[in-house]
C-alpha positions in Angstrom: 51.9 81.6 115.7 55.2 82.2 117.4 56.1 80.0 120.3 58.4 80.9 123.1 61.1 79.8 123.6 61.9 79.5 119.8 62.7 75.9 118.8 65.7 75.7 116.5 65.5 73.6 113.4 67.9 70.8 112.8 69.7 72.8 110.2 70.3 75.6 112.7 71.6 73.2 115.3 73.9 71.5 112.7 75.3 74.9 111.6 76.1 75.9 115.2 77.7 72.6 116.1 79.8 72.1 112.9 82.4 74.8 113.8 83.2 73.6 117.4 83.4 70.0 116.2 85.6 71.0 113.3 88.0 72.8 115.7 88.1 69.8 118.0 88.8 67.4 115.2 91.5 69.7 113.8 93.1 70.0 117.2 93.3 66.3 117.6 94.6 65.8 114.0 97.3 68.4 114.5 98.7 66.5 117.5 98.6 63.2 115.6 99.9 64.4 112.2 102.3 67.1 110.9 101.0 70.6 110.4 101.5 70.3 106.6 99.4 67.1 106.4 96.5 68.7 108.4 96.6 71.9 106.3 96.6 69.9 103.1 93.7 67.7 104.3 91.7 70.8 105.4 92.3 72.4 102.0 91.1 69.3 100.2 88.0 69.2 102.3 87.2 72.8 101.5 87.9 72.2 97.7 85.6 69.1 97.7 82.8 71.0 99.5 83.1 73.9 97.0 83.0 71.5 94.0 80.0 69.7 95.5 78.1 73.0 95.8 79.0 73.8 92.2 77.4 70.5 91.1 74.0 71.6 92.3 72.1 72.9 89.3 70.4 75.8 91.2 73.8 77.1 92.2 75.5 77.2 88.9 72.4 78.6 87.1 72.1 81.7 89.2 71.4 84.7 87.1 72.1 88.2 88.3 69.1 90.6 88.1 69.7 94.3 87.8 68.2 96.5 90.4 65.5 99.2 89.8 68.2 101.8 89.3 70.0 99.6 86.7 73.2 99.2 88.8 
């Protein structure tokens, strides 16, 4: 049964709050450190997150299936 108003899951709330908090932390860091250091740190965080995703077996074992038309 559907309930109104819809109750968001914790995952949904986390996804919506991550971006504003990330912007806020980046703004404070850019005032405390040089632009180069902040950009380097952000690049490292993105690289670590990407590598962490690639360590999950279900991610790196994805097989592409062909559609019904063969394309």
